[in-house]
N, C-alpha and C positions, 0 to 999 in steps of 0.2 A: 560333016561326016555323019552318015546314018549308021546306027547301031542296031543289030538284030535284036528283036524282043524275045520274050519267052511266053509260053502259054502254061498256065497252071490250072489243074483241075482240082477243085476242092474235095476233101474227103467225103462230104455229103453228096456231091455230084457223082463221085465214083460209086458210092453205096447205092444211090437211086438207080444208076445205070445197071449195076449188077442185079438189083432186084427186078428191074424191068426185063432184062434178058432172061432171068430165071423164070419169071412169070410166063413169058412167051414160050420158053422151052417146055414148060409143064402144061401150058394151056389153061392157066388159072388167072384170075384177076391179080393185079399187082398188090392189092390189099391183103392177099393170102401169102405174101412172101416178105420175109425179113432177112436182112443180110448184115453181117458184121465183118469188118475188114481189119487185117493185121499185116504185119511185116513177116515175110517168109524168106529170110536171107537175101534181102534186096528186091524180091518179087512180092507181088500182092497176094495175100492169102485171104480167102473168103469163106465164111461159114454162112450157109444159106438154109433157112428154115422155110419149109413149104407146107401149107395146109391144102390137102387135096380134098375134092368132093368125095362123099361117102361112096357113091356108085363106082368110080374107078378103083377105089381101094378094094371093094368087094368083088369086082369083076375084072380080073387081070387083062382080059381082052377087050374091055369096054372102050378104052381109048381108041383102039384100032377101028371099031365100028363107028366112032365119031370122026374118023378121018385123020386122027393123030397117030403118032408112033405107038405101036402096041407092045406087047411083051410084059414081062414081070415088072414090078416096081423097081427092082435092081437094074434091069435093062433100061428102063426109062430114065432112071437116075444117072446111069453112065452116059447115056446119050445127051441128057441135059447138061452134065458136067462138061462134056466136049463142046457143046454149043456155047456155054457160058465162057469157057476159056477162049474159044475162037472169036466170038462176037465181042468179048471184053477187050481183046487186043485190037480188033478192028476199030472199035468205037473210041477207046481211050488211049490207045498206044501203050498201055501198061500190060506187062506179062503177068498173068495169074499163075503163081507157082503151085498153089494148093487150093482146091475147092472141096469143102466138106458140105455134104447135103444131108439135111435132117428133115425127115418127114414127121413134122411135129404134132400133127393131129388131123382130124377130119371134120370138115363142116358139111352138113347136109346141103346139097345144092337146092336153091329155092324152087326149082321146078320138079323136085322129087317129093311126092306125097308121103307123109308119115303113115305107117301102117296102123298106128293107134289113134289117128285123127279121124273124126267123122268124115265119111266119104273117102277115106284112104283105102288102100288095098287091104284085103282080108278083114275089113271092119264089118261086123254084123251087128245089127240092132237087135236087142233082146225084146222079144214080143211076149207080154204076159197076159 
């Protein structure tokens, strides 16, 4: 007699999956995303912290010029939440009941020159 087995997804695998989905939804590296999972009345609750590059934070339309969803940070967060819920269900089979998104800080992207650095924008050498 053959008995049907079961598949278990570890909490760490769920966490990494949610982080990867969120990173993709925001267009940032996975290292810029951290997630914590909890129970939400039998469904999965996720708190996702995302560090965005400084340029998109300062320029609300910046992401649309880069080929990603534009709009305000709130619009982009709502769209990301919808993506996280849908893709999370598709990939894990678990229903996400609540997804809290926190924009925890800003990292300056490596390709953006600092204005106070030599050779950066608006930097002028003093000639004496």
